[in-house]
C-alpha positions as CSV (number, residue, x, y, z in Angstrom):
1,M,81.3,98.1,72.4
2,P,84.1,99.9,74.0
3,A,83.3,101.4,77.5
4,K,82.3,104.8,77.8
5,E,84.9,107.2,79.1
6,F,83.6,109.2,82.1
7,E,85.2,112.1,83.1
8,R,86.4,112.0,86.9
9,K,87.6,114.5,89.3
10,T,91.1,114.0,91.1
11,K,93.0,115.4,94.1
12,E,93.6,119.1,94.2
13,D,96.8,120.6,95.2
14,R,94.5,122.1,98.0
15,P,91.8,120.9,100.4
16,V,87.9,120.4,98.8
17,L,85.0,121.3,101.3
18,A,82.1,119.8,99.6
19,I,78.9,121.0,101.0
20,C,75.9,119.2,100.2
21,Y,72.5,120.3,100.8
22,D,68.9,118.9,100.9
23,F,66.8,121.2,98.5
24,D,62.9,121.4,100.1
25,K,62.5,123.0,103.2
26,T,66.5,123.4,103.4
27,L,67.1,126.1,100.7
28,S,63.4,126.8,100.1
29,P,60.6,126.9,102.8
30,R,58.2,124.6,100.9
31,D,57.8,121.3,98.7
32,M,59.1,122.7,95.2
33,Q,56.0,120.9,93.6
34,A,53.7,122.7,95.9
35,Q,55.1,125.9,94.5
36,G,52.6,125.8,91.7
37,Y,52.4,122.2,89.9
38,I,50.2,120.9,92.3
39,Q,47.9,123.8,92.1
40,S,47.8,124.0,88.4
41,V,46.6,120.5,88.4
42,G,43.6,121.0,90.5
43,F,44.7,120.6,94.0
44,E,44.1,123.8,95.9
45,D,44.7,121.7,99.3
46,V,48.3,120.7,98.8
47,P,48.1,118.1,101.4
48,N,45.6,116.3,99.7
49,F,48.0,115.6,96.7
50,W,50.2,114.0,99.0
51,A,48.0,111.9,100.8
52,E,46.8,110.6,97.6
53,S,50.2,109.9,96.6
54,N,51.6,108.4,99.6
55,A,48.2,106.0,99.5
56,L,48.9,105.0,96.0
57,A,52.5,104.0,97.4
58,E,51.1,102.0,100.1
59,K,48.6,100.5,97.9
60,N,51.1,99.3,95.3
61,D,54.2,98.4,97.5
62,M,56.0,101.5,95.8
63,D,58.7,103.7,96.7
64,Q,56.9,106.9,97.8
65,N,59.1,109.0,95.4
66,V,58.1,106.8,92.6
67,A,54.3,107.3,93.3
68,Y,54.7,111.1,93.6
69,M,56.3,111.1,90.1
70,L,53.7,108.9,88.6
71,K,50.9,110.9,90.5
72,M,52.5,114.3,88.6
73,V,52.4,112.7,85.2
74,R,48.7,111.4,85.8
75,E,47.4,114.4,87.2
76,A,49.2,116.3,84.2
77,E,46.9,114.6,81.6
78,G,44.6,117.1,79.9
79,K,45.5,119.7,82.2
80,L,49.0,120.8,80.8
81,V,51.8,119.3,78.7
82,F,54.0,117.8,81.0
83,T,57.5,118.6,79.6
84,K,61.0,119.4,80.8
85,Q,60.6,123.1,80.2
86,A,57.3,123.3,81.9
87,L,59.0,121.5,85.0
88,A,61.6,124.4,84.6
89,D,59.6,127.0,84.4
90,Y,57.9,126.0,87.6
91,G,61.3,125.7,89.2
92,S,62.1,129.3,88.2
93,R,59.0,130.3,90.6
94,V,60.6,128.6,93.5
95,E,60.8,130.6,96.8
96,L,64.2,130.6,98.5
97,F,65.1,131.3,102.0
98,P,66.6,134.7,102.8
99,G,70.1,135.2,101.6
100,V,70.4,131.9,99.1
101,E,71.1,133.7,96.1
102,E,74.2,135.3,97.4
103,W,75.2,132.5,99.7
104,F,76.9,130.0,97.2
105,G,79.4,132.3,95.8
106,R,80.3,134.4,99.2
107,I,81.1,130.8,100.7
108,R,83.0,129.8,97.9
109,A,85.3,133.2,98.0
110,Y,85.8,133.0,101.7
111,G,87.2,129.3,101.0
112,E,89.6,130.6,98.5
113,A,90.7,133.2,100.8
114,H,91.7,130.4,103.3
115,G,93.3,128.2,100.7
116,V,90.2,126.0,100.6
117,I,88.1,124.7,97.4
118,V,84.5,124.9,98.4
119,E,82.0,123.0,96.0
120,H,78.2,122.8,96.5
121,Y,76.4,119.8,95.6
122,I,72.7,119.3,95.9
123,I,71.4,115.7,96.8
124,S,67.5,115.6,96.7
125,S,64.4,113.7,96.4
126,G,63.0,116.4,94.5
127,L,63.0,116.7,90.8
128,K,66.2,117.8,88.8
129,E,64.3,119.6,86.1
130,M,62.7,122.0,88.9
131,I,66.2,122.5,90.8
132,E,67.8,123.0,87.2
133,G,65.1,125.7,86.5
134,T,66.1,127.8,89.6
135,S,68.1,130.9,89.1
136,L,70.8,129.2,91.2
137,A,71.4,126.4,89.0
138,R,71.2,128.4,86.0
139,S,73.8,130.3,87.2
140,G,76.3,127.6,87.7
141,V,76.7,127.6,91.4
142,F,76.3,123.6,91.8
143,E,79.2,121.5,91.0
144,K,76.5,118.6,90.4
145,I,72.7,118.2,91.1
146,Y,71.6,114.8,92.2
147,A,67.8,114.3,92.4
148,S,64.8,112.5,91.0
149,S,64.4,113.3,87.4
150,F,62.3,112.0,84.3
151,Y,63.1,110.3,81.2
152,F,61.6,112.4,78.2
153,N,60.4,111.0,75.2
154,E,61.5,112.6,71.7
155,K,58.6,115.4,71.8
156,G,60.2,116.4,75.3
157,I,57.2,114.9,77.6
158,A,57.8,113.2,80.7
159,Q,57.3,109.5,80.2
160,W,59.2,107.4,83.1
161,P,61.5,107.9,86.3
162,A,64.8,108.3,85.1
163,Q,66.5,108.6,88.5
164,V,64.5,108.3,91.9
165,V,66.3,109.5,94.7
166,N,65.1,108.8,98.3
167,Y,66.5,109.1,101.7
168,T,68.1,105.8,101.5
169,N,69.9,105.9,98.4
170,K,71.2,109.6,99.0
171,T,74.2,108.2,100.5
172,Q,75.8,106.7,97.1
173,F,76.1,110.4,96.1
174,L,78.5,111.1,99.1
175,F,80.7,108.1,97.9
176,R,80.8,109.7,94.4
177,I,81.6,113.0,95.6
178,E,84.5,111.5,97.9
179,K,86.1,109.7,95.2
180,G,85.5,112.5,92.6
181,I,83.4,109.7,90.2
182,L,80.3,111.8,89.8
183,D,78.4,110.4,86.9
184,V,75.6,108.1,88.1
185,N,76.7,105.8,85.4
186,D,80.2,105.6,86.6
187,Q,80.7,102.3,88.0
188,G,84.2,103.3,89.0
189,V,82.9,104.3,92.2
190,N,83.1,101.0,93.5
191,E,87.0,100.9,92.6
192,Y,89.3,101.2,95.7
193,I,91.5,104.5,96.0
194,P,94.0,104.8,98.3
195,P,93.3,106.9,101.1
196,E,96.3,109.6,100.3
197,K,94.5,110.0,96.8
198,I,90.9,110.5,97.8
199,R,89.5,113.8,96.5
200,V,87.1,114.9,99.2
201,P,87.6,112.7,102.6
202,F,84.4,112.6,104.7
203,R,86.0,114.8,107.1
204,N,85.7,117.7,104.7
205,M,82.3,117.2,103.9
206,V,79.1,119.3,105.1
207,Y,75.6,118.0,104.7
208,I,72.8,120.9,105.2
209,G,69.6,119.1,105.9
210,D,66.2,119.7,107.5
211,S,64.6,116.6,108.6
212,E,64.5,112.7,109.0
213,T,64.9,112.1,105.4
214,D,68.4,113.4,105.7
215,I,69.1,111.1,108.4
216,P,71.1,108.6,106.6
217,C,73.4,111.4,105.2
218,M,73.9,113.2,108.2
219,K,75.0,110.0,110.0
220,L,77.2,108.8,107.3
221,V,78.9,112.2,107.3
222,N,79.3,112.6,111.1
223,V,80.8,108.6,111.7
224,Y,83.7,109.5,109.4
225,G,84.4,113.1,111.0
226,G,82.3,115.3,108.7
227,H,79.9,118.1,109.7
228,S,76.0,117.7,109.7
229,I,73.9,120.9,110.0
230,G,70.2,120.7,110.8
231,V,68.2,123.8,109.5
232,Y,65.0,125.2,110.6
233,D,62.6,127.8,109.1
234,P,63.7,131.2,110.3
235,R,59.8,132.4,110.0
236,T,58.8,130.1,112.7
237,S,62.0,129.5,114.8
238,D,60.5,126.0,115.2
239,K,63.4,124.0,116.4
240,S,61.5,120.6,117.3
241,K,63.0,118.6,114.5
242,V,66.6,120.0,114.9
243,Y,66.2,119.4,118.7
244,K,65.2,115.7,118.1
245,M,68.1,115.2,115.7
246,I,70.5,116.6,117.7
247,R,69.6,114.5,121.0
248,E,69.7,111.4,118.8
249,D,73.1,112.4,117.8
250,R,71.9,112.9,114.1
251,I,73.6,116.4,113.8
252,K,76.5,118.1,115.2
253,Y,74.9,121.7,114.9
254,Y,71.8,123.3,113.9
255,A,71.0,126.7,112.6
256,S,68.3,128.9,111.3
257,A,68.1,128.7,107.3
258,D,68.9,132.2,107.2
259,Y,71.8,132.5,104.7
260,R,72.6,136.1,104.9
261,E,76.2,137.2,105.7
262,G,76.9,137.0,109.7
263,T,74.1,134.8,110.6
264,E,74.6,131.7,112.6
265,L,74.7,129.6,109.5
266,D,77.6,131.7,107.9
267,R,79.6,132.0,110.9
268,L,79.2,128.2,111.5
269,V,80.1,127.3,107.9
270,K,82.9,129.8,107.6
271,A,84.3,128.2,111.0
272,I,84.3,124.6,109.3
273,I,86.2,126.1,106.4
274,D,89.0,127.6,108.8
275,R,88.9,124.3,110.5
276,T,89.2,122.2,107.5
277,A,92.2,124.3,106.4
278,A,94.0,123.9,109.7
279,N,93.1,120.2,109.5
280,E,94.3,119.6,106.3
281,A,97.6,121.2,106.7
282,L,98.1,118.7,109.8
283,E,96.8,115.7,108.0
284,N,99.3,116.5,104.6
285,E,102.0,116.3,107.4
286,S,100.9,113.3,108.7
287,V,100.6,111.7,105.2
288,R,104.2,112.9,104.4
289,C,105.6,111.5,107.7
290,R,103.8,108.1,107.1
291,L,105.3,107.8,103.3
292,E,108.6,108.8,104.0
293,A,108.4,106.1,107.1
294,D,107.0,103.6,104.5
295,R,109.6,104.1,102.2
296,A,112.5,104.1,104.4
297,G,111.0,100.6,105.4
298,Y,110.7,99.4,102.0
299,E,114.2,100.5,101.3
300,R,115.6,98.9,104.4
301,D,113.5,95.6,103.8
302,A,115.1,95.6,100.1
303,G,118.4,96.5,101.6
304,E,118.2,93.3,103.9
305,R,117.6,91.2,101.0
306,R,120.5,92.7,99.1
307,K,122.7,92.0,101.9
308,S,121.6,88.4,102.2
309,D,122.2,88.0,98.5
310,L,125.7,89.2,98.8
311,L,126.5,87.3,101.6
312,M,125.7,84.0,99.9
313,T,127.5,85.2,96.6
314,L,130.6,86.0,98.6
315,E,131.0,82.5,99.6
316,N,131.6,80.9,96.5
317,S,133.2,83.7,94.6
318,T,135.8,82.9,92.6
319,S,137.0,85.8,90.9
320,F,139.3,88.7,92.8
321,A,137.4,91.6,90.6
322,N,133.9,90.1,91.8
323,T,134.8,89.5,95.2
324,H,136.1,93.1,95.2
325,R,132.7,94.2,94.0
326,I,130.7,92.2,96.6
327,L,132.9,93.6,99.3
328,K,132.6,97.2,98.0
329,E,128.3,97.0,97.8
330,L,128.5,95.3,101.4
331,S,130.8,98.2,102.6
332,S,127.7,100.6,101.5
333,L,125.2,98.6,103.4
334,E,127.4,98.2,106.8
335,P,124.5,100.0,108.8
336,L,122.5,96.9,108.3
337,L,125.4,94.5,109.3
338,N,124.6,92.7,112.6
339,E,126.6,90.4,114.8
340,E,125.7,87.4,113.0
341,D,126.5,89.1,109.4
342,R,129.9,90.0,110.7
343,R,130.9,86.7,111.9
344,H,129.9,85.2,108.4
345,L,132.2,87.7,106.8
346,F,135.0,86.5,109.3
347,E,134.3,83.0,108.6
348,T,134.4,83.6,104.4
349,A,137.5,85.7,104.8
350,V,139.3,82.4,106.4
351,R,137.7,80.0,104.0
352,N,137.7,81.5,100.8
353,D,141.2,82.4,99.4
354,Q,139.5,85.3,96.9
355,V,138.7,87.4,100.1
356,K,141.9,86.5,101.9
357,Y,144.1,87.3,99.5
358,I,142.7,90.9,99.1
359,L,142.4,91.9,102.8
360,S,145.6,93.9,102.2
361,D,144.1,96.0,99.8
362,A,143.3,99.4,101.5
363,D,139.4,99.7,101.1
364,V,139.2,96.0,102.2
365,S,141.5,96.2,105.1
366,R,139.3,99.2,106.3
367,F,136.1,97.5,106.0
368,Y,137.1,94.8,107.8
369,R,139.1,96.7,110.8
370,R,135.5,98.3,111.2
371,L,133.9,94.9,111.3
372,L,136.4,94.0,114.1
373,S,135.8,97.2,116.0
374,A,131.9,96.6,115.9
375,S,132.2,93.3,116.7
376,S,131.5,92.6,120.8
377,D,132.7,88.8,120.2
378,P,134.7,88.0,116.7
379,G,135.2,84.4,117.5
380,A,138.4,82.4,116.2
381,A,137.4,83.3,112.9
382,G,137.8,87.2,113.6
383,R,140.8,86.8,115.7
384,T,142.2,85.0,112.6
385,V,141.4,87.9,110.4
386,L,142.8,90.3,112.9
387,A,146.1,88.6,112.7
388,L,146.0,88.5,108.7
389,L,145.6,92.2,109.2
390,E,148.2,92.8,111.5
391,H,150.8,90.4,109.7
392,G,149.9,90.7,106.4
393,A,147.2,88.4,104.5
């Protein structure tokens, strides 16, 4: 069976800035499951749902995200039909922080005006089906949504986890974004890509999150020169989490989760876009210089190899036409000839009659006179060549 062809993104002619967001308590004030679903299955006290879910995980040595997904399926039995559409409907009612609705388009437009392509990504332990039900996702503001999701049977009913995203495996999606290999089944993410062809280098990534579950992504982005931002709830102004994260070097900046124009978060992200434009202009110049130097080095190495071949071939040349061709090519490589090479050419002219007999040819004579002029010690062979040039070969 032939391998599936995956669509991949390649490096653009302008820098790409990828802004990656957690969802719960980053774009929305509360866990998405607690904004309708948990209450609909009989848990008026939302913390009880999470306590039971975590107990299920601990008792069975389960990942906590797998446990909450299983509990969601179980609790729905006999109370509601647990379908993809039902989850999307719950998602459509998810509350958002101030300014979130207008944020993505405005920031993308700011990037466009400053020569930067801005892309928005979700990397969340929440449910993809709920996020896809939000007005944000339906309007197409996200380049890709990476989140936990269900497998649905032919009747559209959730049966099993299809994707489980926890705080540690979130980092894999940053590498997918880096290389433009976005499909979760595309194993090409493990392939080597030369640095100059990387689509979104980590220095051009922003990760926005709210808590310890975002730390692995934040730390990874930080280490490679990107930007991590911790956000806090503007309604409470409780900065305890972001204070802790910045003291522990988990984040570079923090701001209120107020996405309206002119807020500290708005100004911060726009400053990052400005910096990206300037940094990438310098980086492009650096890459150009490096490639030019590498090309020059390769050409010089190729010239050195060709020079050695020609010097060896000249020694045994038995044809005037071939000898003349070799000397003409060596003349074109003259900047690469060192003192040892020049002595070798003098000795060859004395030993090989093919060379000796054409020393009087105008172009050969000029070539050898330049060699003599550049030589600090032509030796006996060089002095013989000079005499031949002066008195005729």
